[in-house]
Each structure stands twice: as C-alpha cells, then as structure tokens.
C-alpha positions as CSV (number, residue, x, y, z in Angstrom):
1,M,29.1,64.5,34.9
2,N,25.7,64.8,33.3
3,K,28.1,62.6,30.2
4,K,29.3,60.4,32.6
5,L,25.9,59.4,35.0
6,F,24.5,59.4,31.1
7,W,27.3,56.7,30.2
8,I,27.2,55.1,33.2
9,G,23.5,54.7,32.7
10,G,23.7,53.4,29.1
11,A,26.0,50.6,30.2
12,T,23.8,49.6,33.0
13,L,20.7,49.4,30.8
14,S,22.9,47.3,28.2
15,A,23.6,44.9,31.2
16,V,19.9,44.6,32.2
17,A,19.5,43.8,28.2
18,L,22.1,41.2,27.6
19,L,20.7,39.3,31.0
20,A,17.2,39.5,29.9
21,L,18.6,38.1,26.1
22,L,20.0,35.2,27.9
23,F,17.4,34.6,30.1
24,V,15.1,34.2,27.3
25,A,17.3,32.1,25.5
26,S,17.9,29.5,28.0
27,G,14.3,29.4,28.4
28,M,13.9,28.6,24.4
29,T,16.7,26.2,24.7
30,T,14.6,24.4,27.9
31,W,11.5,24.3,26.0
32,A,13.0,23.3,23.1
33,Q,14.8,20.3,25.0
34,D,11.7,19.4,26.6
35,D,9.5,19.4,23.5
36,E,12.1,17.2,22.3
37,A,11.7,14.8,24.8
38,R,8.3,14.5,24.7
39,V,8.2,13.5,21.0
40,Q,10.8,11.2,21.8
41,R,8.3,9.5,24.3
42,T,6.0,8.1,21.6
43,L,4.6,4.5,21.3
44,N,4.1,2.8,17.8
45,V,1.0,0.3,17.7
46,F,-0.4,-1.6,14.9
47,G,-4.6,-2.3,14.7
48,Q,-6.5,-4.1,12.7
49,G,-10.2,-4.5,11.2
50,V,-11.9,-7.4,9.4
51,V,-15.0,-7.3,7.7
52,K,-16.7,-10.3,6.3
53,A,-19.4,-10.0,3.8
54,V,-20.6,-12.6,1.0
55,P,-19.5,-11.9,-2.4
56,D,-22.3,-10.6,-4.8
57,A,-20.4,-10.6,-8.4
58,L,-18.1,-13.1,-10.6
59,Q,-15.5,-11.8,-12.7
60,A,-14.3,-13.9,-15.7
61,T,-12.0,-13.8,-19.0
62,V,-14.0,-15.0,-21.5
63,G,-12.7,-15.4,-24.8
64,V,-12.6,-17.1,-28.3
65,E,-9.2,-18.9,-29.9
66,S,-9.5,-19.3,-33.4
67,E,-7.0,-21.4,-35.7
68,S,-6.5,-21.7,-39.9
69,L,-3.8,-22.3,-42.3
70,N,-5.3,-18.8,-43.8
71,L,-4.9,-15.5,-41.3
72,S,-8.0,-14.5,-42.7
73,D,-10.0,-17.4,-42.3
74,A,-8.8,-17.3,-38.8
75,L,-9.4,-14.0,-37.9
76,A,-13.4,-13.9,-40.0
77,E,-13.9,-17.3,-37.6
78,N,-12.7,-15.4,-34.7
79,N,-14.8,-12.3,-35.1
80,T,-18.5,-13.7,-35.8
81,R,-17.7,-16.3,-32.3
82,M,-16.9,-13.2,-30.6
83,A,-19.8,-11.3,-32.1
84,S,-22.0,-13.7,-31.1
85,V,-21.0,-13.8,-27.2
86,L,-20.4,-10.3,-27.2
87,A,-24.5,-10.0,-28.5
88,L,-25.6,-12.3,-26.0
89,L,-24.0,-10.5,-23.2
90,K,-26.2,-7.7,-24.2
91,S,-29.3,-9.9,-24.4
92,L,-28.4,-11.1,-21.7
93,G,-28.8,-7.7,-19.6
94,V,-25.0,-7.2,-18.8
95,E,-24.0,-3.6,-18.9
96,D,-20.9,-2.5,-21.4
97,R,-18.9,-1.3,-18.3
98,D,-19.2,-4.8,-17.3
99,V,-17.2,-6.0,-20.3
100,Q,-14.0,-4.8,-21.5
101,T,-11.3,-6.1,-24.1
102,V,-8.3,-7.0,-22.5
103,Q,-6.4,-9.5,-24.9
104,F,-6.5,-9.3,-28.9
105,Y,-3.5,-11.5,-30.2
106,I,-2.4,-13.3,-33.8
107,S,0.3,-15.3,-33.7
108,E,2.1,-17.4,-36.8
109,R,2.1,-21.1,-36.8
110,R,5.8,-22.5,-38.0
111,D,7.2,-26.0,-38.5
112,N,11.1,-26.5,-37.9
113,D,12.2,-25.1,-40.6
114,G,10.6,-21.9,-40.5
115,R,8.0,-22.6,-42.7
116,I,4.6,-20.8,-41.9
117,T,2.1,-23.7,-40.9
118,G,-1.1,-22.0,-40.1
119,F,-2.2,-18.3,-37.6
120,F,-3.8,-18.5,-34.3
121,V,-5.9,-15.2,-32.7
122,I,-7.1,-14.9,-29.5
123,N,-9.7,-12.3,-28.4
124,N,-10.7,-12.1,-25.1
125,V,-12.9,-9.7,-23.0
126,Q,-12.9,-9.5,-18.9
127,V,-16.7,-9.9,-17.9
128,T,-18.0,-8.5,-14.8
129,L,-21.5,-10.6,-13.7
130,R,-23.3,-8.9,-10.8
131,D,-26.1,-11.9,-10.5
132,L,-24.1,-14.3,-8.9
133,N,-27.2,-16.5,-8.8
134,A,-27.7,-16.4,-12.5
135,A,-23.6,-16.6,-13.2
136,G,-23.1,-20.0,-13.5
137,G,-25.6,-20.3,-16.0
138,I,-24.7,-17.6,-18.1
139,L,-21.1,-19.0,-18.4
140,D,-22.8,-22.0,-20.2
141,Q,-24.5,-20.1,-22.5
142,L,-21.7,-17.7,-23.5
143,V,-19.6,-21.5,-24.6
144,Q,-22.6,-22.4,-26.3
145,A,-22.5,-19.3,-28.6
146,G,-18.6,-19.8,-29.3
147,A,-16.7,-18.7,-26.2
148,N,-14.3,-21.8,-26.4
149,S,-12.0,-20.4,-23.3
150,V,-12.9,-19.4,-19.8
151,S,-10.4,-18.5,-17.4
152,G,-9.8,-16.2,-14.2
153,I,-12.7,-16.9,-12.7
154,Q,-13.0,-14.8,-8.7
155,L,-15.4,-13.8,-7.1
156,T,-15.8,-10.5,-5.9
157,I,-17.9,-7.6,-4.0
158,S,-19.3,-5.0,-6.2
159,D,-18.8,-2.0,-4.2
160,A,-17.0,-2.8,-0.9
161,S,-16.4,0.8,0.3
162,E,-18.6,1.0,2.7
163,L,-17.1,-2.4,4.0
164,V,-13.8,-0.5,4.2
165,V,-15.4,2.0,6.2
166,Q,-16.4,-0.2,8.8
167,A,-13.0,-2.5,8.7
168,R,-11.3,1.3,8.8
169,A,-13.3,2.0,12.3
170,L,-12.3,-1.3,13.7
171,A,-9.0,-0.9,12.8
172,V,-8.2,2.2,14.3
173,Q,-10.4,1.3,17.7
174,N,-7.8,-1.5,18.1
175,A,-4.7,0.4,17.8
176,K,-6.2,2.3,20.3
177,D,-7.2,0.2,23.0
178,K,-3.4,-1.8,22.3
179,A,-1.9,1.8,22.8
180,K,-4.2,2.0,26.4
181,E,-3.1,-1.4,27.5
182,L,0.4,-0.8,27.0
183,A,0.4,2.8,28.4
184,T,-1.3,1.4,31.4
185,A,1.2,-1.2,31.9
186,A,4.3,0.9,31.7
187,G,2.4,3.7,34.2
188,M,2.1,6.0,31.8
189,F,-0.6,8.2,30.3
190,L,-1.3,7.9,26.4
191,G,-1.3,11.5,24.5
192,N,-3.0,12.2,20.9
193,P,-1.9,10.2,18.0
194,I,0.8,12.1,15.9
195,T,0.7,10.2,12.6
196,I,-1.5,7.4,10.9
197,S,-0.9,5.2,8.3
198,E,-3.0,2.5,6.5
199,S,-2.5,-0.7,4.7
200,G,-5.0,-3.3,3.1
201,G,-7.8,-4.4,1.2
202,Y,-9.8,-7.1,0.4
203,E,-9.4,-10.7,-1.0
204,S,-11.6,-12.7,-4.3
205,F,-12.2,-15.8,-4.0
206,A,-10.6,-17.6,-7.5
207,V,-12.4,-20.2,-8.5
208,A,-10.8,-23.4,-10.5
209,R,-10.3,-22.8,-14.2
210,A,-12.2,-25.5,-16.5
211,A,-12.0,-26.1,-19.9
212,A,-14.8,-24.2,-22.2
213,A,-15.5,-28.2,-23.3
214,E,-16.9,-28.9,-19.5
215,F,-19.2,-26.4,-19.7
216,D,-22.5,-28.4,-20.8
217,K,-24.6,-27.3,-17.9
218,A,-25.0,-24.4,-15.3
219,V,-21.8,-24.2,-13.3
220,P,-22.5,-24.2,-9.9
221,I,-21.1,-21.9,-7.8
222,A,-20.4,-21.2,-3.8
223,A,-20.0,-17.7,-2.7
224,G,-19.0,-18.4,0.5
225,E,-17.2,-15.4,2.3
226,L,-15.0,-12.2,1.7
227,S,-12.9,-10.4,4.0
228,V,-12.4,-6.8,3.8
229,T,-9.4,-6.5,6.3
230,I,-7.9,-2.9,7.1
231,G,-4.3,-2.3,9.2
232,V,-3.5,0.8,10.8
233,S,-0.4,1.5,12.4
234,I,-0.7,4.7,14.8
235,V,2.2,6.6,16.5
236,Y,1.1,8.1,20.1
237,E,2.3,10.5,22.5
238,M,2.9,9.1,25.9
239,F,3.7,11.3,29.4
C-alpha cells in the first residue's frame, strides 16, 4: 500500500513539475516575443553638424622638371635646382615634416622611328606652409630658386580635431531633436539610442593652378572659410 501511495505521489509531483516547466517556457516565449516587438519599434534619423573656420595653412606640389639630350645632364640640372628649392624651404623655417617627396620620374623622349631624342626628369615635393600670410611670397621665392612646376594648391586647416568634436556634438543633437519631434508627432515615446554611425570630414579649398612663369610676385591668397561637416545616423528605441 505504501508503495502505491508513493507511486501516486511521484506521479503527482511529476505532473506539477511538468506544468511548472510549461508555465516557465510559456513565460519565456512571451518575454522573447515582447522583446522582439520592442526592438522592432525603432526610429532611424540622420543628423548633421557643420562648423566653419578660416583655413590657416596651404599645401602645394612644388617641383622641378628638366629635359636634356643626355640623361646625366637632365638629372644633374634637376638635382641642382631641387637642392636650391629644398635649401630655401629650410632657410624660411619650413619644417622637415612639412616637405615630402611625392614623385620622382625619369622618361625617355623618342621620335617616330623609336630613336631616343632626349630625357625628361621630374622631381616633385608636397609642401605645407603653415603661415598663410607668408605663403604667397614663399611660392614666388620657390620659383625664383628653381621650381618650374607648382600645382595642387589647396587651403587647409592644420588641426581640425577640435572642430570635428564640435561638429559631432551638433550632429548628435540635431539627430536627437529630429527623433523627439517625430516621436511626439507619432504619439510615441523616444527611448535610448541603439546604434550610432558617423560620416563626414572637412573640405579643402582648391586654388587655381598657375604656370611657374606667372609667379613674378607674391601670389595673393584669399583665405575664405572651410566647413567641417559631420553626419550621424542614429537608431532609437520607440515605445
């Protein structure tokens, strides 16, 4: 008799345990469904922040192009003139970090029959001039020192890191304001941001290229303004 009662009791306990498991599983399924529904109620907004600043530096590609019937002569002339250009930059206080060789090129000149008629040598350096007021005069001096190619002139900002921070903050605030307006209009509540992605940077102002022969006096430079623009895409929860 005791064994029978024990078995019945065991069966009763098993049924209770089974019901408990089903209840927990059902609850977990409901929570999962609720979580899924909550995550699906999202709002994706784009915000933009723009900060303007006056450029304080100029970058230009300054080079020497030499041509001669003999390669050694073309190379010797190019080396001599480029040495003068580099020496002038150093004497003007331009730091080594602001002068970088970006191209050195030697090519042959041939006639229609394939015979070599001469050699052409190009040596270009990219120069960053951090005193915008003196930049025009320096470009003229570089030409007088032997540079016969000046191109790729553009105005830049030496250190835009703080401007980027400001533009980023403006972009996030702009996105948040948009999200609040949309949520209110839809009769919903704005939750926390789920994801944030960023894009943007700052623009450089290009100056028209001029032939080296035209640099007969200090080149006038108008600084104007540059824009640092940051965009952010933010996905918010919605309730």
